[in-house]
N, C-alpha and C positions, 0 to 999 in steps of 0.2 A: 788110790785113785779117788778124786773128788768129783762131785756133780758139777755140771756146767753152771747151774743157778740162773738167776734172772738178770744179773748185771753184765750182760754182753749184748752185742749187736744182733745176734740171732734171736734171742729171747725178746729183746726190745721191739722187734718188728712184728711180734705176734699181735693180733687184733684183740686186745683185752676188752675193748669197748663192746665187741660183739659177743663176749662171753664164750662159753664152751659150746661146741657143736652137739648135736643129738647123741653122738657116741662118746661124749665127755672129753673130747680132745680140744686143746687150744689150737687154733689155726691162724695162718696168715690171712689177711683180708682177701676176698675173692679176686679183686682186681690185681693184686700182687701175684696171687697164684696163677691166674690166667696169663699174665705177662711171662712169668717164669716157665710155665708149661708150654706156651707158644714157642718160646725160644728153644727149649729142649726138644720139642717135637720136630721143629724145623731142622735143627741140627742132626737129629737122629735120621730123619727122612732123607737128608742130603747124603748121608753115609750109607744107609740101607733103606732104599725107597719103599720096599714092600713090607717092612717090619711092622707088625701090629704093636701098638703102644697101649698099655693098660696103666691105670692109676689106682693104686690100692687105697681103699677107704675114702675116696673122693665123692663129692656130692653130684647128683644127676645133672643139675644145671651147668656144672663145669664141663662135663662130658659133652653136653649139647653145645655149649659155646665154642668148644674146641673141635666140634664136628667129628667126635670119635665115639658116637653112641654105641657102635658095635662092640666097644670094649667095656661097657657097663657090666659090673660084677666080675670082671676079669682082672687079675693082678699079673704083673709081669713075672712074678715068681712062679706062675703056673701056665703061662702062655707057651 
């Protein structure tokens, strides 16, 4: 099995200009992440309205922008 590497659409979309986050991870730009999360949360809530959504290792401003502050420091794997 080989690694995905950097020559693919997924890796190309990473925000290299922003550098690494404080935890050392490469991330997509905040605007892209917000758009993706908004779509996913809307889809999840349409199917299961009361389900609590958590985002593993995401930044506090993203939780605030998505209005899911109650999920800060909660990951879906432990909800």
